[in-house]
N, C-alpha and C positions, 0 to 999 in steps of 0.2 A: 504494500500500500504506500502511496506517495502522499505526503502531508505538506501543505503549504506553510512553511515555517514563518513566512512573512506576514501572514494574516494576524490581526489583533485578536485577543481572546474573545471580544464581543462578536467577531465575525466567523468563529469556528463553526463548521457544519457538523451535522449528525451523520456519521458514516453508516448508521443503522437504517437510513432511508435511501435505498438505491434509486437510480434514475433510469428511465427509458426515454430516449429521444426518438420521436416519431416524425418522419418526413415522408410525404406521399408523392412528391414530385421528384422524378429521377433527374439528378444533377450532381455529378461527382465533384464538381467544383464549388459546391455550396459551402463557403468558408464558415458560415454560422454554425454548421454541424460540428466542425473541428473546434470552434471557439467554446461551445458548451462542453464538449468532452474535456478540453484542457482545463477550463475554469473549475468545473466541479471535480474532475479527477485529481487535480493538484490539491484540492481541499480534502482529499481522502475519501470521497464518495465513490462507490462503485457505479460507473456509468455504462449502461447498455445502450445500444443504438441499432435501429433498423437501417441497414445499409445495402447498397447495391452489390457488395462483395469486395474483394481485394482490389478491384479497380478504383474504388473510392479512396483517395489519399488519406482521409480521416481514419480509415481502418488500420493504418500503420501507426497511429498514435500510441505511445506508451501508456497514456492515461485512459485508453478505452479498456474497460473491464471485459466486455464481450460484445461482439457483433451478432445480429440476428437476421434471418432471411428477409428479403424484401416482401412487403405486405401487399395484399390485394388493394385495388384502388378504393377511394372513399365512396365512389358511386356504387360499390357493392358492399353496403354496410354490414350485412350479416356475415359475409366472409371476413371482413376486416375485424369485426368484433371477435369472431372465432380465433383469428390469428393472434390478436392481442391477448386474448385469454390464454392461449397456448404459451405465448412468450412470458406472460405473468406467472404461469405455473413453473416455467423453467427458472425464472428469477427466484422463486421460492418465498417471496414475501411481498407485501404491497410496496409498490414503487411509485415515485413521482413521475407522472407522465407529462412530457414536455413536447408540445407540437412546434415544429420549426417552419411550418407553412400554413397558409390560411385554411386549406382544405382539412388539414389535421385539426386545427383549432375548432372549426365548425363541427367536425365529426365528434370530437370529444364532448362539446357542449350538448349536442343533440342526442348522444348516446351515453350520457353520464351514468344513468342507473345501471346499465349493463356492464359498464367498466368499473364501477365503484368497488366491487369486491376485490379487485386486483390492483387498483391504482388510486392515488390521491392526486388532486388537481384543484385549482381555485374554483369555488362555487360560482356558477355563471347562469344568468338567465339564458335558457337554451336558444332563444331567437336572436340574441344580440350579436354573436360573432358573424352570422350570415348577414345580418342587417347592416354591419359596418364594412365587411369585406366585399360584398356585392356593390359595385360602384353605382349602379342605378338606384339601389335602395338607399345607399349613403347620400346621394344627391337629394332624394326625397326627404330624408331625415334632416339634412342641413337646411332645406327650405322651411321645414316645420319649426326649427329652432333658431333660425336667423343666423346660421353659421356661414361665413363668407367662403364661397367657392368660385372658381372661374365661370363666367357665363357658358352654358352648355346647351347642346341640342342632342336629341336622340332620334335621328331620322328613321322614318318608316318607309321611305321610297327614294328613288334616285332624284326626284324633283326636290325632296326635302334635304338631300345632301347638298344640292346647289344652293338652296336657301340658307342652309347653315353656313356654308362657306362664305356667302355674301354677307351674312349678318355678323359672323365671328371674325372674318378676315383670314387671309393666308399669310404665313404658315399658321396652322392650328394643330391641336393635339388630339389624337384619336386613341381611345381606350376601350378595351373590352370589359364589359361589366363583371364577368366572372373569369378572371384570367387563369384560375386553377383548372379550368376546363379546356384550355387551349391545346391544340395539337403541337407536336414536337416541332421546334424551329420557329414558332410564331412568337412575336413579341407582344407583351401585354400593353405597352404604351409606345406610340410612334409619333414623331413630329412629321406632320403631313405638309408638304411644301407646294403641292399642285392639286388642282381639282381632280385630275386623273387618279392620283394616289388615293384620294378620299373615296372615289367611286370603286376602286379596286378593293379597298378594305370593306366597304359596305357590301359589295358582291360576295366577299369571303364570309361575312357575317351571315348573309342570306343562305349561302351554299352549305354552311357548317351545320345547318339544322337547329341553330339557336343555342348550342351547348355553352358557348362562351359569350353569347350576345345578351342584350343588344349592344351595338356599337355606339359609343358616346363620343361626340365631337365637342371640344372645349376651346375657348379662346386661349391663345398662348400668351400668358402674362410675360412682359419683358423680363429678361434674365438679370437685369442690372441689380435688382434688389437681392438676388441670391436665392439659393435653395436651402431650406432648413428642415430639421427633423427633431422630433421629441420621442424619447422612449421612457417608459415608466412602469411601475408596478402599483396596482390599486387593490386595496383589501376589500372585504365584504361591505364595508361602509362607504366605499368609493373614496377613501382617503389615499393620497399618493404617498407611499412609504419610501420611494426612491425614484428619482427621475432626473433627466438631463436634456439640455437643448444643444443641438449640434449644427454646424455649418457644413454643407456639402460643397467641397471645392471641385471635385471631379466626380462624374457619374458614368456608368456603363449601362446602356448606350448613352452618349453625351446628352445632357439636359432632359433625359427621359428614362433614366434607369436608376439602379441601386448605387449606393455610395462606394466610390473607389478611393477617394481621399477626403477625410472628414476631420473636423476639429471640435472639441468640446468648448463651447462658448457660453459665457454667462449672458442670458437673454431673459430677464424677468418677465417682460411683457409677453413673450411667446410662451414661456413656461406657464404663466397664469392662464393664457388662452387655451393651451393644450389641456390643462387640468379641467378647465370649465367644459371643454368639448367632450372629454371622456365622461365626465359626470352627467352631462346632458344625455349622452347616448347610452349610458349605463353599462359600460364595459369594465369588467373586473379582471384581475390578473395582469399579465404582461400586454403592453400595447406599443405600437410603433407607428407614428404619424408623420406624414410628409407635408411640407408647406412650401409655398413660394411667396416671397415678399414683393408686393406691388409698391414700389417707392413713390409713384405718382399719387396713389390714393392712400398711402400709409396704412396698408391692409395686408395681413397674412392670409392667403387663400389656402384652405385645406385641400390637398391634392389626393391624399390616400390615407386609409386607416386600416392597419393590420392588427388583428386581435391576437397577437402572439409575439414571441421574442424576435427582435430584428437581427439580421445577420451581423450588423456592425456593433452589437451591444457592448463589446469589450472596449469600445471607445470610452464608455462611461464607467471606467474603473477608478474608484476614488483612492485617496491616499492611504486607506487601510486595506486595499485590495478587494473592496466590496464592489460587486457588479450586479446586474439584473438577474442573472442565473442564480447567483448566490442568495440574493434577496428572496427570490421565489422559493428556494430550498429552505432558507431559514424560516420563512413564514409558514410554509406548508408542513414543516416538522414541529411547529409549535414554539419556535424560539423567537426571541425578541429581535427585531430589525433595528440596529443602531442608526443614529443619524448619520447622514452622508458627510464626508469631508471632500468636497469637489476638487478635481484636478483640472481646472480650467486651462486651456492651452494644449491639452493632450491631443495627440493626433493618431489616426488610424489609417493604414495604407493597405490596399488589396493588391498585392504585387503583380499577379498575372494580368489583371485588367488595367492596372496602371501602365504597364509596359505597352499594352495595346493603345492606350490613350496618349501617352507622353511622347512617343516617337523619339526616345532618347534624351528627353529633357532631364536635368538633374533632379534628384529626389528632394524637392523643396515644396513647402506649402505654397498654394496659389496666393500671390500677393505678399509673400514674406521672403526674408533673406536668409533665414537660418535653416539648416538641414534638420532632418528628424533626429530626435534625441533618444537616449536610452529609455526614458520614461514613456516613449510613444509605443504604439502597438502595430505589429505586422499581422496580417490575416493568416499567413502561412508559415513564415519563418519564426522559430523559437529555439533558442540555444539549448534548452533542455528537452526538445522534442523535434529532432531534425527530419526524421523519416517522412512525415507527411509533406514537408517542403520539397524534398527531392522527388517524391512520388508525383506531386503536383507538377513539377518542372518536366518530368518525363512524359506525363500525360499531355501536357501542353504542347510539347515538341511533336509527339505522335499525332495529335490532332492537326497541327499546322501542316505536317507532311501529308496527311491524308487529304486535307483541303487542296493543297497544291496538286496532288496526284489526280484528284477528282476533276479539277479545272483543266 
């Protein structure tokens, strides 16, 4: 067993509560999976994970207690419940069940009674995770509560696509309402620069049979104000036990994807807004919200609401080693969650996607002069756990070679 000797006594975790990490979306480069394994494994917690196999670099981590076979999809709920029961029996005691994607969070909330004999997880209103993760339902909820979002249209015909483009202007942002139902190789969010692109996406929504739709078209808020995010943990009373606001300096894909380079920034106005939104929408447990700041109107627009742990959660690691995965474990094991000691200025970098975005630029924060420091975080590289980093590099090279060969 590996114990994090740097953790303060108030943040020590209970090794008697093992963890099962659930991910339903096949993605061997999901760095959030490795982050959870390392964070809790370093604290002495037995971490189990449902993985694609040895092809997933996270399976090479020294902090992974045991990998389990890939599960049936969430749209086959009885099969997935049976699979999780079997895994729970192999673990041998109730475990903390941690979803790493929206489909898993929705599934756990909607099947809590069947899973409760084998797992512990935050108590949740079963309709809430789907209500915030489904972007069309989220827009309806924001309209009811007066939450600022970019002006949006949901076209039902080709003519309405034309009307939306005229009203919103090009370029605009196209989003699938239920991105966890997308086919392989499809992006959940796309910056659309021409009317033809908008029509092609609308046709894809119509031809897909509605699994991931409807398609939502949104006005593209100017990027000058920057992309921001909030991550936090909320208890049964909707009190925020731990949270942080971050600035997204680079994203993959650019301006329409997940954080590649981010910084923990003190932003009390955004923090208070995010807490208010979470309470209005009633989401408990871990949350990950994305915003874009409109400098002209002095407004933060809510772009996305994920009812689960964010892949970049290790950015918000405080000066006592406390992070959101550890807060979840402390609270669900009945231990007190101490007050946070924020590490503002801390950075996180996702190496493989940074190299794709940077085209050889030096490893510097956007708009800053200093390089990354020892206190900053890499998604893959860790001196005490090198094998996942090398496995990621090998997989990246093999994929690049395959793309070149295919072309």
